[in-house]
C-alpha positions as CSV (number, residue, x, y, z in Angstrom):
1,M,95.7,119.3,157.2
2,R,96.8,116.5,160.3
3,I,100.0,117.6,162.1
4,R,101.6,114.8,162.9
5,K,104.4,114.8,165.6
6,R,107.9,113.2,165.1
7,D,108.8,112.2,168.5
8,N,108.0,108.8,167.6
9,L,109.0,108.3,164.1
10,K,112.1,106.8,165.2
11,K,110.7,104.4,167.2
12,K,108.0,103.2,164.9
13,N,110.6,102.7,161.9
14,C,112.7,100.7,164.4
15,A,109.3,98.5,164.7
16,I,108.6,98.0,161.4
17,V,112.5,97.4,160.7
18,L,112.3,94.7,163.4
19,L,109.1,93.2,162.1
20,F,110.8,92.8,158.9
21,L,113.7,91.3,160.2
22,L,111.9,88.6,162.4
23,P,111.2,86.3,160.1
24,L,114.7,86.4,158.7
25,I,116.1,85.9,162.3
26,G,113.9,83.3,163.0
27,F,114.8,81.0,159.7
28,G,118.2,82.1,160.5
29,A,118.1,80.5,163.9
30,Y,116.2,77.5,162.8
31,A,118.7,76.7,160.0
32,S,121.5,77.5,162.2
33,F,120.3,74.8,165.1
34,L,119.9,72.3,161.9
35,L,123.1,72.8,160.8
36,Y,124.8,72.6,164.3
37,I,122.8,68.9,164.7
38,L,124.3,67.4,161.5
39,N,127.5,68.8,162.1
40,D,127.1,67.4,165.6
41,I,126.3,63.8,164.3
42,A,129.4,63.8,162.0
43,S,131.7,65.2,164.9
44,F,132.9,61.9,166.0
45,T,135.4,62.0,162.9
46,Y,137.2,64.5,164.6
47,H,137.6,63.1,168.2
48,L,138.8,59.3,166.6
49,E,142.0,57.6,168.1
50,P,144.7,56.7,165.5
51,P,144.3,53.0,165.0
52,N,145.3,50.5,167.3
53,T,148.4,48.9,165.5
54,E,148.5,46.0,167.8
55,H,145.8,44.5,165.6
56,F,147.7,45.0,162.2
57,T,149.5,42.2,160.7
58,P,153.3,42.3,161.9
59,E,155.0,44.0,158.9
60,E,157.3,41.1,158.6
61,D,154.9,38.8,157.8
62,I,153.5,40.7,155.2
63,D,154.9,38.7,152.0
64,M,155.5,41.2,149.3
65,D,156.2,38.4,147.0
66,I,152.4,37.1,147.5
67,L,151.1,40.5,147.3
68,S,152.4,40.6,143.8
69,Q,151.0,37.2,142.9
70,Q,147.9,38.4,143.9
71,A,147.7,41.2,142.0
72,H,148.7,39.4,138.8
73,F,145.7,37.1,139.6
74,Y,143.7,39.7,140.1
75,E,144.8,41.7,136.8
76,A,144.2,38.0,134.8
77,Q,140.6,38.2,136.5
78,L,140.0,41.8,135.1
79,E,140.9,41.1,131.6
80,K,139.3,38.0,131.2
81,W,135.8,38.5,132.9
82,H,135.4,42.0,133.4
83,L,135.8,43.6,130.2
84,P,133.5,42.5,127.9
85,A,132.9,46.2,126.2
86,N,135.8,47.5,127.7
87,I,134.1,48.5,130.5
88,S,135.0,47.1,133.7
89,V,132.3,46.0,135.5
90,D,131.2,43.0,138.0
91,V,130.0,39.6,136.9
92,T,127.8,36.8,138.5
93,F,129.1,33.3,137.5
94,K,127.1,30.3,136.7
95,N,128.2,28.1,139.4
96,H,131.4,27.4,141.7
97,S,133.6,26.3,138.9
98,Y,133.7,30.0,138.0
99,N,134.6,29.2,134.6
100,E,131.2,30.3,132.7
101,I,129.7,33.7,133.2
102,D,126.0,34.2,134.4
103,N,125.8,37.7,133.8
104,W,127.6,40.8,133.3
105,H,126.3,43.8,135.7
106,G,124.6,46.7,134.6
107,T,125.7,50.0,136.1
108,D,125.1,53.9,136.0
109,N,128.9,54.6,136.8
110,G,130.5,53.3,133.8
111,N,133.2,56.5,133.9
112,L,133.8,55.5,137.4
113,H,134.5,51.9,137.0
114,V,136.7,52.7,133.9
115,G,138.3,55.8,135.6
116,F,139.2,53.7,138.7
117,S,140.6,50.8,136.4
118,L,142.8,53.4,134.7
119,L,143.8,54.7,138.1
120,A,145.6,51.3,138.5
121,E,146.7,50.4,135.3
122,T,148.4,53.7,134.5
123,H,150.6,53.3,137.7
124,R,151.2,49.8,137.2
125,Y,152.6,51.2,133.6
126,K,154.5,53.8,135.5
127,W,156.0,51.3,137.6
128,A,157.1,48.9,134.9
129,L,158.3,51.4,132.6
130,K,160.3,52.9,135.4
131,N,161.9,49.3,136.3
132,N,162.4,47.8,133.0
133,K,159.6,45.3,133.1
134,E,158.5,45.2,129.6
135,E,155.7,42.2,129.7
136,E,154.2,43.9,132.8
137,L,154.4,47.1,130.3
138,E,152.9,45.8,127.3
139,N,150.2,43.8,129.4
140,A,149.7,47.4,131.1
141,T,149.5,49.2,127.9
142,R,147.0,46.7,126.4
143,T,144.7,46.8,129.3
144,I,144.8,50.9,129.1
145,K,144.0,51.2,125.5
146,K,140.8,49.2,125.9
147,L,139.3,51.2,128.9
148,V,141.0,54.7,127.1
149,T,138.7,52.8,124.2
150,A,135.6,53.1,126.1
151,F,136.1,56.4,127.6
152,S,136.5,57.2,124.0
153,N,133.1,55.3,122.8
154,F,131.6,57.3,125.6
155,I,132.1,60.6,124.0
156,A,131.9,59.6,120.5
157,A,128.6,57.6,120.5
158,P,126.2,60.2,121.5
159,N,127.5,63.1,119.6
160,G,128.2,61.4,116.4
161,G,131.9,61.3,116.4
162,L,135.1,62.5,117.9
163,G,137.1,65.9,117.0
164,I,136.4,68.0,113.8
165,N,133.0,67.4,112.4
166,P,133.9,67.7,108.6
167,E,130.8,68.8,107.3
168,T,130.7,71.5,109.9
169,G,134.2,72.6,110.6
170,E,133.4,72.6,114.4
171,W,133.6,70.3,117.4
172,Y,131.5,67.6,117.5
173,P,129.5,68.1,120.7
174,G,130.8,67.2,124.0
175,T,128.1,65.7,125.5
176,L,129.9,62.8,128.0
177,S,127.6,59.4,128.5
178,R,127.6,57.3,131.3
179,F,127.8,54.0,129.3
180,A,127.8,53.1,125.6
181,V,127.5,49.7,123.8
182,P,127.5,48.8,120.2
183,P,124.8,46.5,118.7
184,G,125.7,42.9,118.9
185,Y,126.0,43.8,122.7
186,E,122.2,43.0,123.9
187,D,123.6,39.6,125.5
188,V,126.5,41.4,127.7
189,H,124.5,44.4,128.8
190,P,120.6,43.9,128.1
191,F,119.8,46.7,130.3
192,M,121.0,49.1,127.8
193,F,118.7,47.7,125.4
194,E,115.6,48.4,127.5
195,D,113.5,51.4,127.6
196,H,114.8,53.7,130.3
197,P,114.4,57.7,130.7
198,R,118.4,57.4,130.6
199,H,118.5,55.6,127.4
200,F,118.7,57.1,124.2
201,N,120.2,56.1,120.5
202,G,123.4,57.4,119.5
203,T,124.0,59.9,116.9
204,G,125.5,59.7,113.3
205,D,127.4,56.7,112.7
206,Y,126.8,55.7,116.2
207,K,122.6,56.0,115.6
208,N,122.3,52.0,116.2
209,W,124.6,52.3,119.3
210,R,122.9,52.7,122.6
211,V,124.2,55.3,125.2
212,R,123.3,56.5,128.9
213,L,123.0,59.9,129.7
214,H,122.4,62.5,132.1
215,T,125.6,62.6,133.4
216,S,126.5,63.4,136.8
217,R,129.4,64.8,138.5
218,D,130.0,61.5,140.0
219,E,130.9,60.3,136.7
220,L,133.0,63.5,135.8
221,A,135.2,62.1,138.6
222,G,136.0,58.8,137.3
223,F,136.7,60.6,133.7
224,Y,139.3,63.2,135.3
225,I,140.8,60.8,137.2
226,G,141.2,58.4,134.3
227,T,142.4,60.4,131.5
228,A,144.4,62.7,134.2
229,C,146.5,59.6,135.0
230,V,146.9,58.6,131.4
231,L,148.3,61.9,130.9
232,K,150.7,61.8,133.7
233,H,151.8,58.3,133.6
234,V,151.9,57.2,129.8
235,D,154.7,57.9,127.6
236,P,153.4,58.8,124.3
237,N,157.1,58.5,123.0
238,Q,157.3,55.0,124.4
239,D,155.5,53.2,121.3
240,D,153.2,53.5,119.1
241,E,150.3,52.1,121.4
242,S,151.3,54.5,124.1
243,K,151.2,57.2,121.4
244,W,147.9,56.4,120.3
245,I,146.4,56.2,123.8
246,W,147.8,59.5,125.1
247,N,146.5,61.5,121.7
248,R,143.3,59.7,121.9
249,V,142.7,61.1,125.7
250,K,143.9,64.6,124.5
251,L,141.3,64.5,121.7
252,I,138.3,63.6,124.0
253,V,139.6,65.8,126.8
254,S,139.6,68.6,124.1
255,Q,136.1,67.8,122.7
256,L,134.7,67.7,126.6
257,I,136.3,71.1,127.1
258,E,134.9,72.7,124.1
259,G,131.6,71.1,124.5
260,F,131.5,72.8,128.2
261,K,132.5,76.1,126.6
262,R,129.5,75.8,124.5
263,T,127.2,75.4,127.1
264,N,128.3,77.9,129.7
265,W,129.8,74.8,131.6
266,L,126.2,73.1,132.0
267,I,125.6,69.5,131.3
268,I,123.3,68.7,128.6
269,G,121.1,66.5,128.4
270,A,119.2,64.5,125.5
271,E,115.3,64.7,124.0
272,G,113.1,63.9,126.5
273,E,115.3,65.2,129.2
274,G,113.7,68.5,129.1
275,G,113.8,69.0,125.7
276,E,116.7,68.4,123.0
277,G,119.8,70.8,123.9
278,T,117.8,71.7,127.7
279,P,120.7,72.2,130.4
280,C,120.5,69.2,132.9
281,G,122.9,67.8,135.5
282,S,125.4,69.0,137.3
283,D,126.6,73.1,136.7
284,L,130.4,73.6,136.4
285,N,130.2,77.1,136.7
286,A,133.5,78.6,138.5
287,Y,131.1,79.5,141.6
288,G,131.4,77.3,145.1
289,E,132.2,74.0,144.9
290,G,131.6,73.7,141.0
291,S,135.2,75.9,140.9
292,T,136.6,73.1,141.9
293,W,135.1,70.7,138.9
294,Q,135.6,73.3,136.3
295,L,139.2,73.7,137.6
296,A,140.4,70.5,137.6
297,L,139.2,69.8,134.2
298,L,141.0,72.7,132.7
299,R,144.1,71.6,134.4
300,I,143.8,68.3,132.6
301,G,143.0,70.1,129.3
302,A,146.4,72.5,130.0
303,T,148.3,69.1,130.3
304,A,146.9,67.9,127.1
305,D,146.9,70.8,124.9
306,P,148.5,73.9,126.7
307,D,148.6,76.1,123.7
308,A,144.8,75.8,123.9
309,Y,143.8,75.6,127.5
310,D,146.7,77.1,129.5
311,S,145.6,80.4,129.8
312,L,141.8,79.2,130.3
313,Y,143.1,77.0,133.3
314,H,145.4,79.6,135.3
315,Y,142.2,82.4,134.5
316,S,139.9,80.3,136.2
317,A,142.9,79.6,139.1
318,T,143.3,83.5,139.8
319,K,140.7,85.7,138.3
320,M,137.8,83.2,139.1
321,L,139.5,82.4,142.4
322,G,139.1,78.7,141.7
323,M,142.6,78.0,143.6
324,G,141.0,79.2,146.9
325,N,138.0,76.9,146.7
326,A,139.8,73.9,145.4
327,V,139.1,71.2,148.1
328,M,136.0,68.5,148.1
329,G,133.9,66.9,150.4
330,S,132.4,67.6,154.0
331,P,132.7,65.8,157.4
332,Q,128.5,65.2,156.9
333,N,129.8,62.7,154.3
334,V,131.2,60.9,156.7
335,V,128.1,60.0,157.8
336,E,126.0,59.8,154.5
337,S,126.9,59.7,150.9
338,T,130.2,58.5,151.7
339,Y,131.0,57.9,148.4
340,A,131.1,61.6,147.7
341,L,134.5,61.8,149.7
342,S,135.7,59.2,147.0
343,F,134.6,61.2,144.3
344,G,136.2,64.6,145.7
345,M,139.4,62.8,146.2
346,A,139.2,61.6,142.5
347,V,138.7,65.3,141.6
348,E,141.4,66.9,144.0
349,Y,143.8,64.1,142.8
350,S,143.5,65.0,139.2
351,L,144.1,68.6,139.8
352,I,147.1,67.9,142.2
353,L,149.0,65.4,139.8
354,L,148.9,67.4,137.0
355,E,150.0,70.7,138.3
356,D,153.2,71.9,137.4
357,N,153.5,75.0,139.3
358,E,155.3,73.7,142.4
359,D,153.9,76.8,144.7
360,L,150.7,76.4,143.5
361,R,150.4,72.3,143.6
362,Y,151.7,73.2,147.4
363,H,148.7,75.3,148.1
364,Y,146.4,72.6,146.9
365,I,148.2,70.0,148.9
366,K,147.8,71.9,151.9
367,N,143.9,72.7,151.2
368,F,143.6,69.1,150.9
369,E,145.2,68.1,153.9
370,E,143.9,70.6,156.2
371,R,140.2,70.7,154.6
372,F,139.8,67.0,153.6
373,Y,142.0,64.6,154.5
374,D,142.4,65.8,158.3
375,Y,139.1,64.3,159.3
376,V,139.6,61.1,157.2
377,R,143.1,60.2,158.5
378,Y,142.0,57.6,161.0
379,H,139.5,55.9,158.6
380,R,141.5,53.1,157.8
381,N,140.6,53.9,153.7
382,N,143.0,52.7,151.8
383,F,142.2,55.2,148.7
384,Y,142.5,58.3,151.2
385,N,145.4,57.1,152.7
386,M,147.5,56.2,149.5
387,V,146.6,59.7,148.2
388,H,148.1,61.5,151.0
389,L,151.2,59.6,150.9
390,V,151.5,60.3,147.2
391,F,150.8,64.1,147.8
392,M,153.7,63.7,150.2
393,E,155.7,62.3,147.3
394,L,155.1,65.2,145.1
395,I,156.1,67.8,147.3
396,D,159.6,69.1,149.7
397,S,160.6,66.3,152.3
398,G,160.7,69.4,154.4
399,K,157.2,71.0,153.7
400,A,155.8,67.4,154.0
401,L,156.7,66.7,157.6
402,Q,154.4,69.6,158.3
403,F,151.7,67.3,157.4
404,E,152.5,64.2,159.5
405,D,150.8,63.3,162.5
406,P,152.9,62.7,165.2
407,D,150.6,60.1,166.5
408,Y,150.4,58.4,163.1
409,K,153.1,58.9,160.8
410,D,153.6,58.3,157.4
411,D,155.3,54.9,157.5
412,T,152.5,53.4,159.8
413,I,150.2,54.9,157.4
414,A,151.8,52.8,154.7
415,W,151.7,49.7,157.2
416,D,148.3,50.6,157.3
417,I,147.5,50.0,153.8
418,L,149.9,47.0,153.3
419,D,147.7,45.2,156.2
420,N,144.7,46.1,154.6
421,L,145.6,44.8,151.1
422,W,147.2,41.8,152.9
423,R,143.7,41.1,154.1
424,F,142.6,40.5,150.6
425,Y,144.8,37.5,150.8
426,T,144.3,36.4,154.2
427,S,140.6,36.9,154.6
428,G,139.3,34.7,151.6
429,W,139.1,36.9,148.6
430,D,142.5,35.2,147.3
431,K,140.1,33.7,144.5
432,G,138.3,36.3,143.9
433,V,136.4,39.5,145.4
434,R,133.1,37.7,146.0
435,N,130.0,37.7,148.0
436,Y,131.0,34.7,150.2
437,N,128.8,34.3,153.4
438,L,130.0,33.1,156.6
439,T,131.0,29.7,155.6
440,D,133.4,30.7,153.5
441,R,134.7,34.0,155.0
442,P,133.7,33.6,159.0
443,H,135.0,36.4,160.5
444,S,133.8,39.2,157.6
445,T,131.3,40.9,159.8
446,R,131.9,43.1,162.7
447,S,130.3,40.8,164.8
448,T,132.5,37.8,163.5
449,S,135.4,40.2,163.5
450,L,138.9,38.6,165.1
451,N,139.8,42.1,166.5
452,P,138.0,42.0,169.4
453,E,137.7,46.0,169.5
454,I,135.5,46.1,166.5
455,R,133.8,43.1,167.8
456,E,133.0,44.9,170.9
457,K,130.8,47.5,168.6
458,E,130.8,50.2,170.8
459,R,128.6,53.3,169.1
460,V,128.8,56.9,169.0
461,P,126.2,58.3,170.9
462,N,125.4,61.3,168.7
463,K,122.5,59.8,166.7
464,K,120.7,58.1,169.6
465,K,121.0,61.2,171.5
466,W,119.2,63.5,168.3
467,R,117.0,60.5,167.6
468,D,115.8,60.9,171.4
469,F,115.5,64.8,170.9
470,F,113.2,64.3,167.6
471,E,110.9,61.6,169.4
472,N,110.4,63.1,172.8
473,N,111.3,66.9,172.8
474,P,109.1,69.3,172.0
475,Y,111.3,71.4,169.9
476,G,112.4,68.1,168.5
477,A,109.3,68.2,166.6
478,L,110.3,71.1,164.3
479,Y,113.0,69.4,162.8
480,R,111.5,65.6,162.9
481,W,111.4,66.2,159.0
482,V,115.4,65.4,159.2
483,Y,114.7,62.0,160.5
484,E,111.4,61.2,158.6
485,E,112.8,62.2,155.4
486,D,115.7,60.6,156.0
487,L,118.1,63.4,155.3
488,F,120.3,61.3,157.6
489,D,119.6,57.7,158.6
490,F,118.6,58.1,162.4
491,S,117.6,54.4,162.5
492,E,119.1,51.7,164.9
493,E,120.1,49.7,162.4
494,K,122.4,52.5,161.1
495,E,124.2,53.2,164.2
496,Q,127.8,54.6,164.0
497,Y,130.7,52.6,165.7
498,L,133.9,54.2,166.7
499,L,135.9,51.9,164.7
500,P,135.6,51.2,161.1
501,L,135.8,47.9,159.2
502,T,139.1,46.8,157.7
503,V,139.0,44.6,154.5
504,S,138.6,41.2,156.8
505,E,134.9,42.6,157.5
506,Y,134.0,43.9,154.0
507,G,131.3,42.4,152.0
508,I,131.8,42.0,147.9
509,H,133.6,45.5,147.7
510,H,134.3,48.9,145.8
511,W,135.6,51.3,148.2
512,V,134.3,53.8,145.3
513,W,130.6,53.1,146.3
514,E,130.9,52.0,149.6
515,H,128.8,54.0,152.6
516,S,130.4,54.6,156.0
517,K,132.7,51.9,157.2
518,F,131.8,53.1,161.0
519,N,127.7,52.2,159.9
520,D,127.9,48.7,158.5
521,E,127.5,45.2,160.0
522,G,129.8,44.4,156.8
523,G,129.9,41.3,155.1
524,N,127.6,38.8,153.1
525,P,126.2,36.6,155.4
526,T,123.7,35.4,153.0
527,G,125.7,35.5,149.6
528,D,126.2,32.8,147.7
529,G,129.8,33.6,146.2
530,L,128.8,33.6,142.6
531,S,129.1,37.6,142.1
532,Q,132.5,38.9,141.9
533,A,133.7,42.7,141.6
534,A,136.4,44.3,139.3
535,P,139.1,44.0,141.6
536,N,140.0,48.0,141.2
537,S,140.0,48.2,145.3
538,F,143.2,46.0,145.7
539,L,144.4,46.8,142.0
540,A,144.8,50.6,142.1
541,I,145.9,50.8,145.6
542,Y,148.8,48.0,144.9
543,W,150.2,49.6,141.7
544,M,150.3,53.3,143.0
545,G,151.9,52.1,146.2
546,K,154.8,50.5,143.8
547,A,154.8,53.1,141.2
548,Y,156.1,55.6,143.9
549,N,158.1,53.2,146.2
550,I,156.0,53.6,148.9
551,F,156.1,49.6,149.1
């Protein structure tokens, strides 16, 4: 038998371990540098200067009576043109008389459209109730009921009903559809009656309905913010209509939660999406970012039915550590997928708005301010800014002071919001949020802006730096797939600018789905002026500000 010396055994073992670790070290170094690239591209958002108020409309020139008239003009448009199936959608008119619809636009995001309309109308309801505005309250209630009916259909149609199935004694399934319409709407929403991998017939009594499935987290964000605002602001004791609205939201929220519990917090697809009953879509299990989605839904459920869901919510918040992860968005979303910031903010708004424990609410707001709002504060985004100001109203004024930026105080943020709302009126959208070209809105692009600093088009150098690295540096070839596969758009047409667009330079607009306002030229230079967006971008912000006495 050969006798081996043990003198070199330690060295051999170290060599084996090193050989094993080298691939891991190499991959870790590669991935770390990739993350560095992506973070560097988005890092400009941390170095922005506060907006220059010299280019704001003077506060004394912003006429609140005119803004009120503009809000009511948009409200009339919303109800007359944009709710054919109780789902707020964009439209195209036949001609410039604007008195006949050519077509109602299809959408993959029915819940988001409805949810952000409810964000507006429920705050309108809150303001009207608080100020004894009976006609305003009646109008808000009527519109809210239409929108809640749409949410109700989104759940009833794919599952065959609402609540407890009398035949089984159990809850109907809880699949939430993206869109649902009954027969007879072929001329209104023809896209729903076309063959598509996401389109199916309904179930049971709804078998002749058409539903759009494979619902994503994006859509859940719309459902969350709409239902949360109903539960918070609609008083079920006010009248029979308000009672119906509140109880219907309680029912559909409960059905959605029960459906998620049955599927272990997976979204379940329909036949054709991996097989009937096969999990697909988004995972809301309580780990990582998924915990916030689950936590927010359980918070909504705990408000709707405390006996059923309050203990489950607090279990998710504490035992599953959901409250520690209750923050959404990332700086990279500033560059690409900017809409994810709006969806994330909708989820956080739903969670924080309904939280009734002061300490926990403060914890959530602190997370939001330090880990989310901090890097979008200077973006001049009405929604981000308004959510911040509402949260400051939900905590003690002494605690709120710690979140106020001395270089951009909350009073200035409120002025920023008013300035952008005023621009809906002054920039050519006073008759509708339409795709007007430069003839009708001559200053509606970055190049034609009345603001010389925006018109200067000063660029952030980061994208060009990394584009040159990918193309010219030998090590850059290792990361060229990031460039070629469009993980980020590095093209010159998508350069980042140091100043965001304002409403004056926007094209036809939904801030919920917009790309970064640091990237775009803006406007609709070749538009025909016939397409009109549902006016949620104005109405939601205006009524939130009125409801919380921000202006």
